[in-house]
N, C-alpha and C positions, 0 to 999 in steps of 0.2 A: 815272402813278403806279407805285410799286414794291411788289410783293408779296414779303414776306420770311417765311421759315418755318424753324423749328428743330425737328428730330425728336429727342426724348429718349426714354429707356426708359419713362418714365411719362407724359409729356405731349408734345403737339405745340403749340408756341407759334408764332403767326403774326400778322402785322400788315400794314398798308398805309401807305406813306408818300406823302403829297402834297408833293413837294419835300422839305423837311426836317421836316415836321410828321407825326407818327404819328397818323393819324386812325382807325385800327383796331388794337386790341391784344387778342387773344383767345387762348384756350387750350382744347384738347380732349384727352381721354384717348387715349393711344397704344393702338391696337388692331391687332394683326397680322392679324386675320381680315377686316378691311374690304377691299373691292375698290376698284379705281380709281373706279368709278361712285359707290360709297358715300362716298368722300372728296370727290368732286366735288360731290355733293349737300350734304355737310356745309359745305363752303366756300361754296357758292351760298346756302345758308340763312342763314349768318352775315353774308354780304355784304348780303343782302336785309334782314336785321334792322337793320343799321346804315345802310341806304339808300345803299350804295356800288355803283356800276355796275361790273360785271365788265369791260365794254368799256373802262373808263378805265385799266385796268392795262396798261402797255406794257413791263413788265420784271418778272422774278422771280428770286429766289435762294433756295436751300435748303441748309441744313446738316443733317447727320444723323449720329447715332451708332448708328442701328438700320439696318444695311445692307439687310435684306430689304424695308424700307419705302421706301427711297430712290427706287427706280424707280417704285413705286406712286404716291407723292406727286408725283413729276415728271410722270408721265403724267396724273394727275388735274388738275394745274395747266395743263398744255399743252392738254388736252381742253376745259377750262372757260374758260380765259382767252386761249387761242390765242397764248401766248408760251412759248418754250422756256426753262425755268429754268436758271440757272447753279448747278451742284451743287458746293459747296465741297469741295475735295480736292486731291490732287497735281496740279500744273500750273496751279492757280488762284492768281493773285497776291493776297496779303494785305497786303503791306508789312511783315510781321512776320518778324524773323529768329529762327528757332527753333533754340536751341542745346541740343538733347537728343540722346541716342544715336540714336534712330530718329524723326526729325521726323514721318514719315507716321503714327506711332502717336498723335500728339497729337490729341485730339478736335476736330472742326470747331467745336463750340460753345466750347471753350476758346480756340481761335484768334480767333473772332469777339468773344468777351468781352474778350480782351486788346487787340485792335485798338481797340475802343470805349473801354476804360478808359484807354489811353494818351492818347487825344484829350481825355478828360475830366479826368484827374488828373496827366498827365505820368508821369515815372519817376524813381527806382525806385518800384515799388508791388507790392502783392499783390492778385490778383483772386480773390474768394471766390464760389463758385457753390454754392448750397444746392439741389441737385437729388436725383436718385436716389442719387448719391454726393455728398459734399461735397468740392469740390476747391479747392485753394489753388495758384494759378499765380504764380510769381515772375517779375517783369519787372525786369531790372537797369537800372542808370543809362544803359546804351547802348540801351535800349528793346528788349532781347533777351529772349525767353521762355527763361529759363535752367533751369527745372525745375518740377515739379508734385508736389503731395501729393494723394493720393486716399484719402479716408476714408469709412467707412460714412455714408450719408445720415441725415437726421433721421427721415424716415418709414420708411426701410428698417430703422433700428435699432429703432424702436417696433414695427413689424410683426414683426420677428424675436423681440422680447421677448414679445409676445403669443402668437406661434405656438409658442414653445418652453417656455413656463412655464404649466402647466395652471391655476394660480390667478390668472393675470393676464389681464384682458379686453382686447379691442380697444377703443380709446378715441379720442375726438377730441382734437386737439392745441390746447388752450386756453392762455391765459396762466396761469402758476403763481400760486396763491393765497399761497403762502409757500415759503420755501426747503425746510423740512422738512414734508413732507406728513403729514396726520393721518388719511388713509384711502388705500386702494389706488390709486384713480384720481389723486388729487392727488399722491401720491408718485411715480407713473409720469410724470405731466406735468412735475413739478419736476425729476425726474432727467434726463429727455430734454432739456428746455430749458436748465436750468442746466448740465447735463453737457456739452452741445454747445457752449454759450457758453464754458465754461471750457476746452474743447479748443481752440477758436479763439483765445482769449487766449493759451494756452500755446504754440500753434504760431506765432502771430505774434511772440511774444517770442523764440522759438528762431530764426526766420528773421531777425529784427532783429539778434540776437547773431551769427549767421553772416555777416551783411552789415556787421557792426561799426558799427551805428547804434543810437541810442536810441529813435527814433520812426519808425514806418512809416506810409505812406498805403495804405489798402486800399479797394477798390471791391467792393461785395457785390451779388449778384443771385440770382435763383432764387425759386421760389414761397414757400419757407419762410424766406427771409432776414429778412423783417420780423418773424418770430417770435423769431429768435435774436439778431440784432444788438442790440436794446435791452438785452439782458442781458449783453452783453460789457462787461468792466470794465477792460480794459487801457488804457494811455495812447495807443494807436495810433488814428489817425483812420480811421473806417470810414464811407464814403459809400455809401448805398443807391441803386441804380439798377435798378428793376424791368425796364426794357426794354433792358438792356445788350446782350444777344445780338442783338436785332433791329437796334439801332443799329450794331453791328459788321458785321452782314450788309449793311446799306445801304452802309457805307464800302467793303467788299470788292467789292460789285457795281459801284459807280461807278469804283473803281480799275481793274477789269477792262474796263469799258466804254470808259474813256479809252485803255487799252492797245490795245484792238482798233481804235479809230479812228486 
């Protein structure tokens, strides 16, 4: 079995693949203060809850955009599962040709998402990730990652609004009741959801125009994708895949395993 893990600024997403089947898909809050042992206990508890044996794991891969936690999580996995994780980064084969000014600056999660999205939808396409930031990664007809847009994330935008406006409270992100809210909370929810959806519509239109095409294929992932995608109204096809990053990590792991053999 393969353990795959992605470390984001807000969440740590991890799962276990039994061959091609994802039998565990879990998420925990990113915490810089946790020690190696504390993360080991966290993983052990979740494995036990899902009745998955730690000894059944014979491979591991980790991607991270939080460098201080990379070593911590790698040590926790090695200590608990007795396998040395493959850490996605320079020197690790992804099969993805990155055509940016500084390829090493492209986040490991964006690379993993792109690898999985190409296998699911082909190219050209746009990969949407609704995380701490909302990113749109362009994959051209040659299956090259040709550029990325980085925008304020859904939750980041909402938290900033509440933190910087004294009259606006911290709220849960529910489905909008109507386009124009009739009270403060409904107005905030509608503004964030519809505003973010309109941003995605507009950016997809602009990417389509720059690529001289009428219709784009997009693959969306991230915890808040299912909140935003239903409110997107452009003609572009958006496919939602919640486990996109883990699927990409699995492909990268097997690519490097074959290379080593």
